[in-house]
N, C-alpha and C positions, 0 to 999 in steps of 0.2 A: 308687433305684429307676428301672427304665429305662420308658419308654414310647411306643405309637406313635401320633402327628398323624395322626386319622381324621380333621378337617375342620378347617378355619379360616374364620371366617365373623365378617362386625363386629366387629372387631379379637381375637378372640378363638377361639383353638387350643383345641377337644375331642381329647382327649390319652388313650388305654386303657391301662393299666398289665399291662405284660406277665405280671407275676407272679402279681399277683390279679383282673385283671378291671374293678379301679377306673376309673372317670372321673375326670379332673384337669380343668377349662377353666383355661388360663394365657393371659394375656393375650398378643398374638404380638411385641409389645414386649419381652417378657423370653425370647423365645427366641432363638438364633443368628440370625444374618442372613440366611444362608443355608439356614435348614429351612424343610420345604418338606411338603404333605402327601404321608404315606405311609412319611417317613423316623422312626426311628428315636432317641427324645434321651436322654440319662442326665443326671439330677444330679452338676454340678463344682462343688464351693464354693458360692456364691452366686447360678450361674447354670445355663443346662442345656450343652451339646454334644451336636453330632451325631455319634450314632456307625456313622461310613460301614459298615464290618464289617458287623453286627447287620442294620442298612439294608441292603445289599448283600443277606445271606442270607435276608432275610422277602421279597424282591423277587424274588430267583432260586426260592424256594419255590413262592411263587403262582401265578408263569411255569410251574413245571413243575406245577402242580396244573390250572391251569387248561388245557394241552394237554393231559394225561394226559384230563380230561373232554372236550373235542372231540373229541378220537381217540375214545372210546366214543362217545358220538352221531354221528360222521361214518360208522362200519363197518355 
């Protein structure tokens, strides 16, 4: 399963499954040390790893959407 970290609060990371949309709550100490909001994580062995390529792809797609949205409104 692949999850996007939506937010971190009070030691809990709220994650959304990119395949099903289901929500997962993980203790932050179960995340990779460098994980942050917006990162995509995937289960690997007994833990999780940040999927750098998928994280970059999602951030690029969001940036593109925002740019198109603001371009429409500024015309």
